[in-house]
Structures are given as structure tokens and as C-alpha cells.
All heavy atoms as an XYZ file, in Angstrom:
786
protein
N      95.973     77.102     87.175
C      95.254     78.349     87.096
C      95.483     79.067     88.465
O      95.533     78.423     89.491
C      93.765     78.141     86.878
C      92.992     79.424     86.860
S      91.274     79.154     86.504
C      90.698     78.213     87.856
N      95.627     80.344     88.394
C      95.751     81.232     89.513
C      94.531     82.008     89.692
O      94.100     82.731     88.831
C      97.002     82.215     89.401
C      98.258     81.452     88.955
C      97.187     82.983     90.705
C      98.656     80.302     89.836
N      93.960     81.918     90.869
C      92.749     82.728     91.235
C      93.143     83.839     92.120
O      93.733     83.721     93.150
C      91.757     81.821     91.995
C      90.492     82.644     92.296
C      89.223     81.695     92.328
N      88.986     81.167     90.990
C      88.383     79.965     90.779
N      87.917     79.313     91.833
N      88.110     79.557     89.548
N      92.979     85.086     91.547
C      93.340     86.342     92.160
C      92.101     86.877     92.852
O      91.167     87.151     92.223
C      93.866     87.276     91.069
C      94.339     88.640     91.554
N      95.413     88.819     92.397
C      93.834     89.850     91.279
C      95.560     90.138     92.603
N      94.681     90.715     91.966
N      92.174     87.020     94.232
C      91.017     87.396     94.939
C      91.373     88.753     95.705
O      92.378     88.730     96.426
C      90.609     86.355     95.998
C      90.377     85.031     95.319
C      89.456     86.774     96.889
C      90.388     83.816     96.275
N      90.544     89.714     95.517
C      90.798     91.003     96.171
C      89.492     91.432     96.985
O      88.397     91.545     96.398
C      91.122     92.113     95.148
C      91.381     93.453     95.819
C      92.376     91.692     94.370
N      89.699     91.670     98.248
C      88.592     92.160     99.101
C      88.943     93.617     99.530
O      90.142     93.851     99.871
C      88.435     91.277    100.321
C      88.231     89.804    100.046
C      88.073     89.048    101.369
C      86.931     89.608     99.264
N      87.958     94.488     99.514
C      88.200     95.908     99.814
C      87.154     96.388    100.860
O      85.967     96.092    100.757
C      88.151     96.750     98.601
O      88.995     96.246     97.607
C      88.480     98.240     98.896
N      87.695     97.066    101.861
C      86.916     97.805    102.835
C      86.920     99.229    102.358
O      87.880     99.955    102.644
C      87.552     97.648    104.230
C      86.697     98.166    105.334
C      87.436     98.100    106.669
C      87.773     96.652    107.102
N      88.330     96.554    108.473
N      85.822     99.664    101.697
C      85.756    101.021    101.119
C      85.387    102.026    102.190
O      84.618    101.712    103.075
C      84.788    101.095     99.983
C      85.345    100.489     98.719
C      84.895     99.321     98.240
C      86.268    101.195     97.956
C      85.394     98.737     97.032
C      86.758    100.678     96.736
C      86.299     99.464     96.250
N      85.896    103.274    102.027
C      85.483    104.348    102.952
C      83.948    104.578    102.733
O      83.397    104.358    101.709
C      86.204    105.646    102.413
C      87.700    105.558    102.630
C      88.309    106.889    102.147
C      89.843    106.787    102.238
N      90.480    107.984    101.590
N      83.308    105.031    103.802
C      81.888    105.265    103.838
C      81.472    106.234    102.766
O      80.336    106.133    102.222
C      81.381    105.675    105.169
O      82.011    106.921    105.561
N      82.332    107.198    102.401
C      81.912    108.199    101.415
C      82.157    107.682    100.002
O      81.776    108.456     99.033
C      82.683    109.501    101.654
C      84.222    109.398    101.467
C      84.915    109.136    102.809
O      84.347    108.631    103.763
O      86.128    109.433    102.888
N      82.715    106.534     99.786
C      82.892    106.003     98.419
C      81.592    105.459     97.918
O      80.957    104.630     98.541
C      83.976    104.959     98.410
O      85.216    105.402     98.972
C      84.208    104.390     96.956
N      81.145    106.024     96.841
C      79.821    105.656     96.273
C      79.874    104.296     95.515
O      80.909    103.908     95.008
C      79.303    106.765     95.339
O      80.100    106.762     94.162
C      79.216    108.064     96.034
N      78.737    103.676     95.485
C      78.627    102.436     94.667
C      78.967    102.721     93.237
O      79.523    101.832     92.561
C      77.225    101.802     94.790
C      76.923    101.239     96.147
C      77.772     99.998     96.542
O      78.107     99.219     95.591
O      78.017     99.770     97.712
N      78.657    103.898     92.738
C      78.946    104.240     91.375
C      80.506    104.309     91.178
O      80.999    103.792     90.142
C      78.385    105.660     91.032
C      78.659    106.066     89.558
C      78.095    107.403     89.177
O      77.300    107.985     89.959
O      78.468    107.895     88.168
N      81.183    104.886     92.104
C      82.675    104.876     91.969
C      83.238    103.448     91.988
O      84.170    103.170     91.161
C      83.273    105.689     93.200
O      82.863    107.017     93.064
C      84.783    105.642     93.193
N      82.779    102.645     92.887
C      83.187    101.259     92.920
C      82.875    100.537     91.592
O      83.761     99.778     91.034
C      82.522    100.509     94.128
C      82.988    101.178     95.402
C      82.867     99.010     94.111
C      82.146    100.816     96.651
N      81.729    100.746     91.062
C      81.273    100.169     89.793
C      82.226    100.594     88.637
O      82.608     99.772     87.805
C      79.892    100.471     89.436
O      78.939     99.929     90.368
N      82.630    101.792     88.641
C      83.460    102.320     87.585
C      84.884    101.626     87.772
O      85.486    101.140     86.646
C      83.626    103.877     87.671
C      84.820    104.348     86.813
C      82.329    104.497     87.265
N      85.417    101.476     88.895
C      86.736    100.838     89.096
C      86.585     99.394     88.659
O      87.447     98.877     87.944
C      87.125    100.979     90.606
C      87.479    102.393     90.960
C      88.415    100.107     90.792
C      87.627    102.638     92.461
N      85.554     98.675     89.123
C      85.414     97.261     88.761
C      85.200     97.104     87.278
O      85.691     96.116     86.689
C      84.262     96.705     89.597
C      84.585     96.330     91.042
C      85.711     96.694     91.624
C      83.722     95.545     91.753
C      86.054     96.411     92.890
C      83.997     95.219     93.057
C      85.157     95.641     93.638
O      85.528     95.282     94.913
N      84.462     97.976     86.649
C      84.288     97.909     85.156
C      85.651     98.056     84.494
O      85.850     97.332     83.495
C      83.277     99.047     84.712
N      86.475     98.914     84.950
C      87.791     99.059     84.343
C      88.625     97.831     84.546
O      89.278     97.388     83.606
N      88.563     97.225     85.703
C      89.329     95.955     85.949
C      88.718     94.762     85.069
O      89.460     93.958     84.547
C      89.233     95.575     87.403
C      90.011     96.456     88.328
C      89.626     96.235     89.802
C      91.522     96.311     88.134
N      87.448     94.749     84.909
C      86.794     93.772     84.092
C      87.215     93.945     82.612
O      87.615     92.947     81.976
C      85.233     93.821     84.146
O      84.643     92.888     83.379
N      87.183     95.130     82.109
C      87.564     95.431     80.727
C      89.037     95.014     80.501
O      89.384     94.413     79.497
C      87.425     96.890     80.426
C      85.947     97.318     80.301
O      85.051     96.438     80.227
O      85.688     98.539     80.301
N      89.922     95.393     81.463
C      91.300     95.018     81.328
C      91.493     93.534     81.298
O      92.233     92.985     80.470
C      92.128     95.699     82.524
C      93.539     95.362     82.566
C      94.275     95.842     81.322
C      94.181     95.960     83.860
N      90.837     92.851     82.211
C      90.966     91.332     82.256
C      90.505     90.693     80.980
O      91.022     89.650     80.583
C      90.277     90.787     83.464
O      88.845     90.823     83.326
N      89.570     91.336     80.281
C      89.132     90.796     78.981
C      90.155     90.945     77.893
O      90.155     90.262     76.855
C      87.807     91.395     78.584
C      86.655     90.967     79.461
C      85.380     91.619     79.065
O      85.272     92.262     77.968
O      84.364     91.524     79.856
N      91.023     91.981     78.005
C      91.959     92.348     76.981
C      93.388     91.680     77.186
O      94.134     91.632     76.249
C      92.179     93.847     76.861
C      90.973     94.506     76.276
C      91.107     96.028     76.061
N      90.807     96.762     77.258
C      91.642     97.394     78.025
N      92.896     97.531     77.749
N      91.216     98.015     79.095
N      93.675     91.322     78.384
C      95.002     90.732     78.658
C      95.078     89.257     78.367
O      94.194     88.468     78.836
C      95.337     90.969     80.121
C      95.716     92.413     80.540
C      96.065     92.496     81.983
C      96.893     92.925     79.693
N      96.075     88.801     77.681
C      96.210     87.389     77.475
C      96.365     86.662     78.812
O      97.140     87.141     79.690
C      97.565     87.275     76.629
C      97.761     88.654     76.051
C      97.141     89.606     76.984
N      95.715     85.474     78.872
C      95.901     84.715     80.114
C      94.991     85.088     81.245
O      95.150     84.533     82.350
N      94.184     86.122     81.075
C      93.293     86.593     82.154
C      91.829     86.359     81.678
O      91.541     86.617     80.550
C      93.530     88.053     82.473
N      90.954     85.965     82.627
C      89.608     85.737     82.270
C      88.768     85.614     83.535
O      89.333     85.465     84.615
C      89.425     84.456     81.492
C      89.722     83.175     82.126
C      91.186     82.771     82.027
O      91.827     83.142     81.065
N      91.726     82.104     83.038
N      87.425     85.685     83.337
C      86.461     85.418     84.367
C      86.387     86.448     85.464
O      86.090     86.056     86.618
N      86.471     87.698     85.180
C      86.317     88.697     86.210
C      84.880     88.663     86.764
O      83.905     88.588     86.017
C      86.521     90.139     85.672
C      86.309     91.206     86.693
C      87.350     91.725     87.467
C      85.016     91.763     86.913
C      87.109     92.707     88.431
C      84.783     92.687     87.904
C      85.848     93.181     88.648
N      84.805     88.634     88.087
C      83.537     88.619     88.781
C      83.755     89.584     90.025
O      84.722     89.339     90.767
C      83.027     87.263     89.260
C      81.693     87.359     90.061
C      82.854     86.340     88.113
N      82.851     90.521     90.226
C      83.079     91.412     91.336
C      81.773     92.056     91.731
O      80.755     92.074     90.993
N      81.772     92.559     92.988
C      80.559     93.245     93.446
C      80.553     93.350     94.980
O      81.532     93.065     95.665
N      79.383     93.661     95.488
C      79.131     93.846     96.908
C      78.668     92.482     97.464
O      77.941     91.759     96.893
C      78.061     94.860     97.111
C      77.720     95.183     98.592
C      76.692     96.257     98.658
N      76.465     96.613    100.118
C      77.227     97.421    100.816
N      78.208     98.041    100.273
N      76.903     97.690    102.079
N      79.178     92.206     98.679
C      78.840     91.006     99.363
C      77.359     90.831     99.641
O      76.686     91.862    100.054
C      79.557     90.838    100.708
O      79.140     89.628    101.317
N      76.794     89.659     99.418
C      75.347     89.412     99.750
C      75.341     88.156    100.666
O      74.306     87.493    100.780
C      74.592     89.148     98.460
C      74.559     90.372     97.572
C      73.692     90.169     96.320
O      72.885     89.192     96.268
O      73.888     90.920     95.357
N      76.418     87.949    101.412
C      76.519     86.805    102.248
C      75.514     86.787    103.372
O      75.356     87.768    104.135
C      77.860     86.762    102.933
O      77.994     85.702    103.879
N      74.756     85.706    103.524
C      73.867     85.661    104.662
C      74.497     85.461    105.964
O      73.881     85.712    107.022
C      72.977     84.414    104.301
C      73.787     83.595    103.425
C      74.688     84.548    102.682
N      75.814     85.085    105.941
C      76.543     84.917    107.176
C      76.860     86.260    107.878
O      77.111     86.334    109.061
C      77.835     84.125    106.962
C      77.524     82.722    106.525
C      78.829     81.992    106.196
O      79.547     82.403    105.248
O      79.098     80.973    106.923
N      77.038     87.323    107.028
C      77.229     88.675    107.508
C      78.490     88.817    108.367
O      78.388     89.471    109.448
C      76.001     89.215    108.168
C      74.799     89.176    107.267
C      73.490     89.662    107.907
N      73.640     91.096    108.188
C      73.246     92.139    107.460
N      72.735     91.824    106.266
N      73.415     93.351    107.809
N      79.559     88.137    108.024
C      80.861     88.266    108.801
C      81.921     88.843    107.903
O      83.096     88.446    108.071
C      81.206     86.934    109.385
C      81.351     85.873    108.330
C      80.263     86.530    110.530
C      81.923     84.504    108.847
N      81.554     89.834    107.067
C      82.604     90.446    106.176
C      83.600     91.329    106.903
O      84.634     91.682    106.316
C      81.845     91.293    105.141
C      80.939     90.527    104.201
C      79.508     90.440    104.643
O      79.195     90.789    105.814
O      78.656     89.938    103.926
N      83.268     91.720    108.096
C      84.136     92.574    108.891
C      84.527     93.854    108.146
O      85.669     94.279    108.242
C      85.370     91.811    109.377
C      84.999     90.683    110.324
C      86.264     90.007    110.830
N      85.796     88.906    111.754
C      85.830     87.607    111.470
N      86.183     87.201    110.288
N      85.402     86.701    112.377
N      83.616     94.423    107.418
C      83.826     95.633    106.723
C      84.257     95.491    105.325
O      84.295     96.466    104.521
N      84.742     94.319    104.957
C      85.163     94.057    103.574
C      83.914     93.686    102.725
O      83.634     92.531    102.528
C      86.228     92.944    103.506
C      87.559     93.372    104.146
C      87.759     93.159    105.456
C      88.490     94.044    103.381
C      88.986     93.561    106.043
C      89.656     94.386    103.941
C      89.941     94.221    105.281
O      91.119     94.656    105.870
N      83.224     94.755    102.346
C      81.903     94.484    101.732
C      81.942     94.288    100.171
O      80.961     93.995     99.575
C      80.982     95.665    102.107
C      80.647     95.831    103.585
S      79.905     94.304    104.244
C      78.393     94.157    103.262
N      83.101     94.559     99.624
C      83.229     94.429     98.111
C      84.441     93.594     97.853
O      85.413     93.573     98.525
C      83.403     95.780     97.513
C      82.215     96.672     97.614
N      82.024     97.393     98.744
C      81.228     96.979     96.789
C      80.853     98.052     98.571
N      80.397     97.824     97.407
N      84.305     92.886     96.727
C      85.483     91.992     96.311
C      85.363     91.665     94.888
O      84.278     91.821     94.262
N      86.504     91.194     94.303
C      86.473     90.702     92.969
C      87.457     89.507     92.818
O      88.370     89.338     93.703
C      86.762     91.757     91.957
C      88.105     92.352     91.960
C      89.161     91.821     91.207
C      88.365     93.498     92.668
C      90.410     92.355     91.254
C      89.605     94.080     92.692
C      90.689     93.507     91.996
N      87.221     88.743     91.795
C      88.116     87.607     91.443
C      88.404     87.639     89.937
O      87.570     87.918     89.130
C      87.322     86.303     91.793
C      88.095     85.080     91.337
C      86.938     86.154     93.198
N      89.637     87.375     89.639
C      90.088     87.249     88.245
C      90.921     85.936     88.157
O      91.801     85.667     89.071
C      90.954     88.375     87.806
C      90.275     89.721     87.912
C      91.322     88.126     86.260
C      91.106     90.917     87.564
N      90.688     85.108     87.172
C      91.470     83.902     86.988
C      92.551     84.132     85.959
O      92.310     84.853     84.962
C      90.586     82.710     86.568
C      89.636     82.289     87.670
O      90.002     82.435     88.864
O      88.579     81.702     87.316
N      93.742     83.640     86.227
C      94.899     83.756     85.321
C      95.361     82.329     84.937
O      95.373     81.445     85.802
C      96.048     84.562     85.996
C      95.651     85.979     86.231
C      95.024     86.397     87.391
C      95.854     86.953     85.192
C      94.693     87.782     87.599
C      95.467     88.241     85.418
C      94.899     88.637     86.601
N      95.827     82.212     83.740
C      96.296     80.903     83.291
C      97.496     80.404     84.076
O      97.684     79.231     84.295
C      96.747     80.957     81.778
C      95.479     81.110     80.875
O      94.355     80.929     81.357
O      95.745     81.447     79.683
N      98.362     81.383     84.530
C      99.588     80.992     85.159
C     100.172     82.218     85.938
O      99.640     83.268     85.804
C     100.581     80.371     84.198
C     100.834     81.266     82.996
O     101.027     82.453     83.126
N     100.791     80.702     81.796
N     101.259     81.976     86.639
C     101.890     83.136     87.361
C     102.414     84.184     86.495
O     102.358     85.386     86.828
C     102.997     82.529     88.269
C     102.467     81.707     89.371
C     102.556     80.365     89.502
C     101.753     82.179     90.596
N     101.895     79.951     90.710
C     101.448     81.039     91.366
C     101.380     83.471     91.021
C     100.773     81.168     92.592
C     100.684     83.561     92.217
C     100.432     82.448     92.975
N     102.884     83.825     85.274
C     103.372     84.856     84.351
C     102.243     85.807     83.874
O     102.421     87.008     83.768
C     104.028     84.245     83.147
C     105.353     83.561     83.482
O     106.002     83.978     84.457
O     105.754     82.670     82.679
N     101.008     85.245     83.657
C      99.929     86.057     83.291
C      99.563     87.028     84.478
O      99.205     88.244     84.201
C      98.744     85.187     82.856
N      99.558     86.542     85.670
C      99.300     87.424     86.828
C     100.367     88.445     86.919
O     100.025     89.658     87.201
C      99.211     86.603     88.071
C      99.075     87.400     89.421
C      97.769     88.220     89.352
C      99.054     86.407     90.563
N     101.584     88.136     86.752
C     102.722     89.084     86.752
C     102.505     90.190     85.663
O     102.660     91.395     86.008
C     104.033     88.415     86.623
C     105.215     89.414     86.697
C     106.529     88.648     86.558
C     107.689     89.609     86.784
N     108.658     89.619     85.763
N     102.133     89.841     84.520
C     101.890     90.818     83.436
C     100.704     91.715     83.829
O     100.770     92.955     83.557
C     101.509     90.099     82.105
N      99.693     91.251     84.449
C      98.602     92.045     84.922
C      99.048     93.014     85.996
O      98.761     94.198     85.976
C      97.467     91.104     85.491
C      96.399     91.725     86.321
C      95.340     92.399     85.762
C      96.442     91.590     87.730
C      94.363     92.906     86.567
C      95.433     92.107     88.483
C      94.418     92.774     87.922
O      93.406     93.346     88.648
N      99.854     92.526     86.974
C     100.331     93.338     88.012
C     101.227     94.474     87.542
O     101.175     95.560     88.104
C     101.038     92.472     89.066
N     101.926     94.266     86.536
C     102.882     95.252     86.014
C     102.239     96.192     84.932
O     102.815     97.157     84.491
C     104.083     94.544     85.353
C     104.890     93.845     86.326
C     106.051     92.982     85.778
O     106.077     92.770     84.552
O     106.882     92.534     86.572
N     100.990     95.902     84.523
C     100.239     96.687     83.519
C      99.974     98.057     84.100
O      99.454     98.217     85.222
C      99.021     95.923     83.095
C      98.204     96.735     82.156
O      97.409     97.552     82.555
N      98.298     96.374     80.926
N     100.245     99.105     83.335
C      99.994    100.495     83.803
C      98.588    100.814     84.083
O      98.231    101.502     85.031
N      97.609    100.248     83.310
C      96.233    100.509     83.491
C      95.800     99.836     84.801
O      95.052    100.387     85.619
C      95.398     99.958     82.373
C      93.900    100.211     82.365
C      93.153     99.778     81.146
O      93.805     99.420     80.145
O      91.924     99.763     81.207
N      96.306     98.599     85.066
C      96.009     97.924     86.331
C      96.558     98.768     87.512
O      95.887     98.928     88.523
C      96.596     96.545     86.377
C      96.693     95.986     87.739
N      97.835     96.043     88.511
C      95.778     95.410     88.576
C      97.626     95.508     89.727
N      96.369     95.099     89.748
N      97.741     99.268     87.358
C      98.296    100.064     88.429
C      97.485    101.300     88.746
O      97.336    101.693     89.919
C      99.763    100.384     88.150
C     100.671     99.152     88.175
C     102.086     99.426     87.725
O     102.472    100.468     87.314
N     102.908     98.351     87.876
N      96.969    101.948     87.705
C      96.126    103.111     87.891
C      94.829    102.743     88.579
O      94.356    103.492     89.536
C      95.902    103.816     86.555
N      94.258    101.669     88.225
C      92.981    101.243     88.853
C      93.264    100.750     90.320
O      92.457    101.047     91.184
C      92.323    100.085     88.034
C      91.789    100.501     86.702
C      91.578     99.307     85.829
C      90.497    101.299     86.846
N      94.393    100.125     90.534
C      94.804     99.725     91.865
C      94.957    100.947     92.769
O      94.618    100.977     93.939
N      95.525    102.044     92.150
C      95.731    103.315     92.973
C      94.397    103.814     93.375
O      94.207    104.391     94.416
C      96.500    104.304     92.133
N      93.370    103.663     92.458
C      91.995    104.158     92.852
C      91.443    103.328     94.010
O      90.758    103.906     94.873
C      91.074    104.108     91.666
C      91.403    105.142     90.597
C      90.510    105.013     89.335
O      89.287    104.745     89.455
N      91.030    105.150     88.179
N      91.722    101.987     93.966
C      91.241    101.187     95.028
C      91.855    101.644     96.389
O      91.189    101.775     97.354
C      91.602     99.720     94.834
C      90.741     98.876     93.908
C      91.336     97.488     93.789
C      89.313     98.849     94.386
N      93.189    101.847     96.349
C      93.921    102.295     97.562
C      93.381    103.616     98.013
O      93.157    103.800     99.226
C      95.430    102.367     97.280
C      96.163    103.045     98.417
C      95.935    100.892     96.989
N      93.109    104.545     97.162
C      92.632    105.920     97.459
C      91.282    105.818     98.114
O      91.004    106.608     98.998
C      92.554    106.752     96.241
C      91.997    108.118     96.405
C      91.820    108.867     95.065
O      92.699    108.662     94.128
O      90.893    109.690     94.940
N      90.459    104.838     97.749
C      89.076    104.777     98.298
C      88.913    103.744     99.389
O      87.838    103.629     99.953
C      88.181    104.466     97.175
C      87.902    105.613     96.226
O      87.153    106.495     96.608
N      88.528    105.624     95.074
N      89.990    103.066     99.776
C      89.937    102.030    100.816
C      90.228    102.705    102.204
O      91.034    103.607    102.314
C      90.926    100.954    100.547
N      89.569    102.165    103.214
C      89.839    102.574    104.567
C      91.268    102.277    104.962
O      91.774    101.160    104.849
C      88.890    101.832    105.588
C      89.269    102.161    107.031
C      87.446    102.204    105.272
N      92.043    103.345    105.246
C      93.457    103.179    105.634
C      94.366    102.846    104.409
O      95.454    102.348    104.635
N      93.900    103.132    103.236
C      94.705    102.908    102.076
C      94.906    101.368    101.836
O      93.957    100.569    101.908
N      96.138    100.903    101.693
C      96.372     99.564    101.503
C      95.927     98.611    102.651
O      95.641     97.463    102.447
C      97.897     99.277    101.256
C      98.411     99.650     99.902
C      99.826     99.264     99.747
C     100.339     99.670     98.345
N     101.717     99.360     98.117
N      95.839     99.246    103.827
C      95.327     98.435    104.996
C      93.939     97.996    104.843
O      93.452     97.043    105.491
C      95.444     99.252    106.276
C      96.950     99.389    106.727
O      97.748     98.631    106.277
O      97.207    100.326    107.515
N      93.161     98.610    103.906
C      91.771     98.284    103.671
C      91.616     97.354    102.468
O      90.503     97.170    102.024
N      92.681     96.702    102.063
C      92.636     95.773    100.934
C      93.374     94.520    101.286
O      94.379     94.437    101.854
C      93.335     96.404     99.678
C      92.640     97.699     99.325
C      93.359     95.408     98.510
C      93.421     98.511     98.248
N      92.645     93.387    100.985
C      93.206     92.017    101.186
C      93.367     91.402     99.829
O      92.381     91.479     98.966
C      92.264     91.168    102.000
C      92.053     91.549    103.387
C      91.062     90.637    104.101
C      93.339     91.632    104.303
N      94.546     90.768     99.558
C      94.755     90.082     98.282
C      95.226     88.683     98.585
O      96.158     88.464     99.366
C      95.807     90.834     97.455
C      96.116     90.119     96.155
C      95.407     92.245     97.137
N      94.615     87.743     97.890
C      94.949     86.328     98.015
C      95.117     85.792     96.561
O      94.290     86.109     95.712
C      93.859     85.476     98.685
C      93.525     85.895    100.139
C      92.337     85.023    100.540
C      94.734     85.569    100.975
N      96.144     85.054     96.305
C      96.373     84.429     94.990
C      96.537     82.935     95.286
O      97.453     82.499     95.925
C      97.647     84.951     94.347
C      97.512     86.419     93.947
O      96.455     86.737     93.371
O      98.418     87.189     94.247
N      95.566     82.214     94.787
C      95.504     80.733     94.990
C      95.809     79.940     93.715
O      95.321     80.310     92.659
C      94.109     80.331     95.502
C      93.596     81.009     96.691
C      92.141     80.559     96.990
C      94.498     80.751     97.901
N      96.680     78.998     93.819
C      96.977     78.119     92.714
C      95.901     76.970     92.762
O      95.960     76.125     93.596
C      98.378     77.557     92.877
C      98.892     76.828     91.640
O      98.128     76.588     90.692
O     100.130     76.598     91.595
N      94.976     77.125     91.812
C      93.815     76.107     91.841
C      93.869     75.238     90.585
O      94.380     75.490     89.594
C      92.440     76.833     91.921
C      92.322     77.527     93.255
C      92.231     77.873     90.764
């Protein structure tokens, strides 16, 4: 299984409503794509408070690398990803992506 982890440092003017809409789109997409499941996302509530500005994140699990590739190449995913980039501090510089083989 591949765990896709995305952390975002959103611009201060990006509303929680905007973030929720983007995350809802990603969640809906992950429910419809074969080999994708378990979307979880939201605002950090860590008591450690060392997010360094990356206050929002999400995780999606994929059955394998091919399922992750299909997600990455999906047009709806690319449009939602563009919204993340548009709303992140510094564009892509405000986004961290980790893919772990678990």
C-alpha cells in the first residue's frame, strides 16, 4: 500500500471554507478511483505545535504505485492540485508531498 501524504501552508487569506471545498473534492475523487481509499484531511490539532506553518494536510491510501499514478494523471486531481498551488504560500513551495510504501 502507498500512503500519499500532502501538507500545505495556506496563504493567510485562504478561508477554511475554500480549504474544505478543495479537500471535499479530493475526498470525492478518492472514493471514485479504483485502488484509492481512506481520504482523511483537515487542520492540524497537534499539541506539539511544530507545524512550521503547514497547518493543513491530507492522506490518501493507494493499493499500489499504479493506482497512485492514475490519480496523479487524473484531470480532476490536476485541477484540484492547481487550486492547492494557487492557495499555498509561494505556490508549490508551500506544499510538501510524501509517498510511503507501507
